[in-house]
N, C-alpha and C positions, 0 to 999 in steps of 0.2 A: 675488525679478526672479535672473531668468537668461537669460546671455548663451552666444553662440561658445568662448569661449573669455576664458582667464583665464588673464593674463602677470604670475608674480610675478617684482618688481622692476621699479622705474624709472630705474638707469643706460640709458646708452645700451643696448646689448648689451637690455635689455627692452626699451624706448618702438622701438630700430628696428624688434625683435620685433611689438608691436605692431601699430606700423606698416604691414609687409607684409601680420600675415595682415587688416589691417581693404580695405587697397585689394584683398584679389582674393573681400570680399565676409562674413568672418565680420564677427562685431557683436564685441566684443573687447576688455573692464573692462582699466587698467592699476591694478596693486595693487601699494604699498609700504608697508612704514612713515611714513619720511615724505617733504616733497618731491621729484617726479622730481629725477635728478641732486644730492641732496645724501653725495651716495658716496662712492663710489671716481671715482667721476666727475666731482667738482666738483675734484680737487685731482692730476693728469694734468700731463703735461707738453707736452699741446697740440698734441701729434705725432701728424697720417695717415700711419705708415710704411710709404708703399710700398715701402724698399728694406728696408725688417725680416724679408727672407726669410730669415734666419739668428738662431732660436731665443736666446733669452742660455742659452749655457751654463756649466756649473757648472765652475770650475779644473779644468786636472788637471793642473797641478805642482808637484812639489813643496816645490820653494820660497816660488810665489805661496803657498798654502796652507796655511805657517808661516807667512808674514805675517799672512796672511788671520787665527788666530789668537791674535794679538794684540789685534788687536778694537780696534785704532787708527785704521781708516781710514775714509771717506766713502762709500766708494760698497758699503759693508759694517757690517754690526755684529749682534753677534747678545746674547739672554739665556740667558747660562747658563744657570739656570734653565727654560727652554725647548727647552733640546736634546736630553732624553730623549722625548718627544715628539714631536720632527720628524724623533729620529735616523732612520725609517725611509723617511718619505721622502725623507731630505739623498742616504742612501745609490741611494735610485733614478735622483735627479736623479742623482745626482752617474756612478751607470753609465753613463748611458743621455747619457749627455755628450762619453761618449770619442769621438773620430775616427770609425768607422766608423757605430755610434750616430748621430752630433748629424748626419751628409749625410745620415742618411736619413730622418731627421725634417724634415730644412728641404724637401729635396726634395718629401715630403709639404702644409707647409706651406706653402710658395711657392705655390698657387688661391689660399688664404684673402690670403694680402698682394696678390699680381696684382692682384687687382678692390676693393681697398678705398677706392681715391679715387673710383673709375668712380661704386660703389654709394654713398661718401658727397656723390657734387658731384651724385649724385641727388635722397637727402632733405636734399642745399644749399639746391638748384634750388627746389625745389616745397616748402621754408619761408623760402623770400628768406633765410637766412641769407648771404646772400654776404658782408656787411662786415664776419663774423667773421672771414675766409679771408685769409689771404695764402701763397702761387704760389712763393715763392720756396726750398725748400727749406729744410736748418737744415746748421751744419756744426760739425765734428767738429778743436779745435784740440790737436794734439800736441805734444808741449815734448822730447822727444827723437829724434835719427835713424831710429832703430832702430824704433822706433813707428808715427815717422813711416812707413818705408821697408814694415815687412810691411801695414800700413793701403790705405796705395795698391795694394800687392799682392793685396791682399782684394777694395778695390773694383776692379781689373781685374777678377778671377774671377765677382765676381756680374755687372760687366759681362755677359763669355763668356756665361756662362750662361744669366744675367738677366736682362736686358733694364736690369738697373737704372743712373740717368744719374747721372754724378759731374767734380767738376773739382775736379785736386789742385791747391792755392794753395801758393804760397813765401812766404815770410816778407813777403818788401814787400806784395802781396794780401791781404792778410792785416790790414796798414795801412790798405791804400785801400779797404778793403770796411768792413774795423771801426773810425774812426778813435781813437775812443777807445780802443780797444786797450791793456794794459801789459806787458809779458811778452815776454822771448826765446823765442817760439816756431819750434820746428824748421819746420813745414807744416801745412797742412789739407785735410779730404776737405767739401768744399760738395756736398753728395746737392741733386742736381737734381728729384724725380719727389715726395719727401712734401708734405701740404701741412700749414701750420701754424693753430694754431683760438687766436685772441685772449682766448677766453673760455670754454672749454670745457666749463664746468657753463651761460655763455647759446645754444653751438651741443642739450644736452641739450633746455634750455627752448626751444629752438624750434622742435626734430621734435618733444617735445610738444605745442607750440600745434598747431603743424600734426597730427598721430594727432588731437587732439579736432576739429580741421577737417570731419576726413574719416567723425564720428559716431563719434570712441572715445570712452568712459569711463576719469576718473581717480580715482581714490579711496586713500582707506586703508585696515591694515588688515594684519595681524598673517596674516602665514605656516604657524602652529603651527597657527589653524584648519583650517590643509587639512585633506580627508578622502574618503572616497565617501560618493556615495549614487544607492544601486543601482550603474546603469551610467557616473552625474557624478560630477562634483564637485565641494564645495563648502566656501563657506567663507565666515566671516564680518568686513565691512567695515564701515566706518561708513553706507553706502549699505543695511547687514543684507543679509542672507542669501545670496546667489550661488552661481549653480549654472551649468557648463558642461560639453558633453563633452573640453574638451580645456583643459592647465595647463599652463602653460612658465614652467618655473625656470632665472629668471634672476637672483641674487639673491645674484653673487658668491663672495665668501668668505663671506658665512652662510647657501652652498643646504645644506651638512648639513643645517642645522634642519627639510629637507623630506628629502631622501634620505635621509638616517638611522632615519628614522622610519615612513616605505617598504622597509628592508632594504637601502638600499645603501653600501657603505663605498667611496667614490671616495677615495682617497689628495688628499687635496688638503692642497697645502700653503698658505703665506700668508708675503707680504714688503710688511714693509710701508715708506712714504713721506713722509717729509714735505714742509712746501715754507712759503717766506713770501714774500712780497711785499715790496720795495725802491723810493724816490727816487730818483732817479737828481741827481748834484752839480753842480748848475754845471746849464749849458748839453749833459751829455754826453748821449750816443745810444748807445743797442746796435738795429741795427740786425736781426737777425734770432737765430733761437737758435738758443744755442753750448751743444758741451757742454767742456769743459774733459774732454779721452777719460781723463789718465792721473793725475786727482785724484777725477776722477767725481761729479762737482757742474754741471750743467746752469744755464741763464741762457735765459730769457725774457720778451723783450721785450711782453708781454699789455697788459691792458685797464685792470688795478687797477697795476696796479705791473712792476716787470722782477720775474720768478717765480723763485728760487730753489730747483729741486729735487734730492732728495738720491737715493743709491741707495737697496738693498734696509734690511732690517733682520728680521731675520728673532728675530721674540717670539710667545706666546701674540698670539690674535688681540685680546681682548681688557685684556688687561696694560693699564696706565697706560701713557700716552706719555714717550719717553726722546731727547728732540730732538737728543743730540748729536750726529750727523755734521752738522745742521745748524749746527749751532755751528761744527764742521769747513767746514765749506765757505764759510761765509761770512768768516771766516777767510781763507780763501788766493782767496775772489774780491776781496775788496776786492786785494786787489793785482794782478789784471787788470784788476776796471772800476771803477772806479768810485761805488761803491755810495750812496747814500743811507741817511737814517733805515729803517727796524722803520713798517709801514703797516699790518701787521696784531697786534693784540690781543696773537695770543698763537701759535704754528708750527700748522699744519694738518700733520694725520693720514690716511691711509687705506690699504687693506692690498689687496695685488692677490692675490687666489684663481691658482695655480700647481700643475699636475699634476707629475708628477715624468717626462714625456714632452713636457713643454713646449709639448704644442699645449692645443687646447679639448676639453671637451665637449659634444659636443656631435649631439641623434637622441634616440629617442622613446628610453624609460627600457624596458630588456629585461623585465621582467618587466608592465607594468603596461597597459594599452592608456590611452589618452588622455592619457600623461604625457611632457612631453620637457622632455629635459637644455638649458640652450645656458650652458654659466661654464666657468672655468679660463683666461681669455685671461692671466692674466699681462701683463706690460706691454703689452702686445697689446687694449686694455681699448675704447679707444676709437676704434685705429686698427679694428677689425677686424666694433664694433659694427656695421654697413649691412649687412653681404657676411652676417655669422650671421645675422640678422636675415631675408634674405632668403631664403636656405637652406634655413633652417627653417623659415619658412613653405610656401614649396616643399613641401619632406617635409609639409606636414602636412593640407595641400589637397590629397595624391596628384597630389602637379607628380614630373619629375624634376628636382631639382635641378642650376644649369643649372652647378655645377662637380664632381666627384666628395669623396664625404664622407665616405666610408665610416672613412679616415685617424685621423674625429675622437670614432668613434663608441661614445656608454657603455659599448659590451659589451669593449669592452676593458678595461677595468678590475670590470663586474658579469657576464661571462658568464652 
């Protein structure tokens, strides 16, 4: 079989890229080892984070780092045996998180975030997935006056510099918006601009069906079979051998399956995360996506129940699950909202692909024609899938990307 392009990875980034290439007249086959959206795209918090112009940095304060060292928190956990393999990545991540570097990175990162909702809206309408979307933002709760005041000041800065909308909520306004929440919260932020997704896997599946409706093909295959065939790329799939002029690597944390084989050593780290769904007790209702900011877990009222998500776990990609953060988060969350029984047979775990400068890798492979990269989106894979797909498809088809993507070029790591 001959196609114009192969897209490796059927998460939200890969599916979005396949759509935009197919729309531009390319014949595209989307390939993954499992059905679309079953990897990291399955289990995220379900937020399209228009407000997320500042990527998650590494803590700089010595006192906070010392508290993390005890390894007993919800927002971060680490496997001691994994640290030697990750120390170089973590050191570069820490350096890039200093105030001056972080400000520069945020300004380079902002154009992607700025178009996250509008580019999703395009695909949501095309795939008739409107019923999966809520457009009432999301909420951060603060337990202390100090944290509240600092975050209110930061929200005002983001509003002034990046046009981010927010509402500062008092304790009484929190109670009015979420009458079933318990606890003495000092205040909250409601970010107005983000959208939330009732079923992230359902959204990726809707995008995949739209891709097929415009002529795209979806099949299974293993990226390890990818190789050169003259000037083309060839791989083995369930439908036989496929050749294409272009191949896009959108494999998330598994990108090095391809990149290392072709001589690229990207400093890609992994942050694992967990979720569990719960029933609500009695007639309790959670109206909005709600982050307990000083504890580091989020409650999301999704189609399958209330999803509890954890922070980051620093571990080897294929290490066994250790959902200790989930257990810690559940104990705290039950004091805040009347969670009922667990609805999943076991905790779900996914892995976020992260770069030390907190920006994704988007663009052409420096030393290979027809090889393109789209991975490293960290906490914002769902948020940035469609905008990444559009700019990369524009680049592949010879158009000028509608935003400047030079800051995300692979060459910054692989000259």
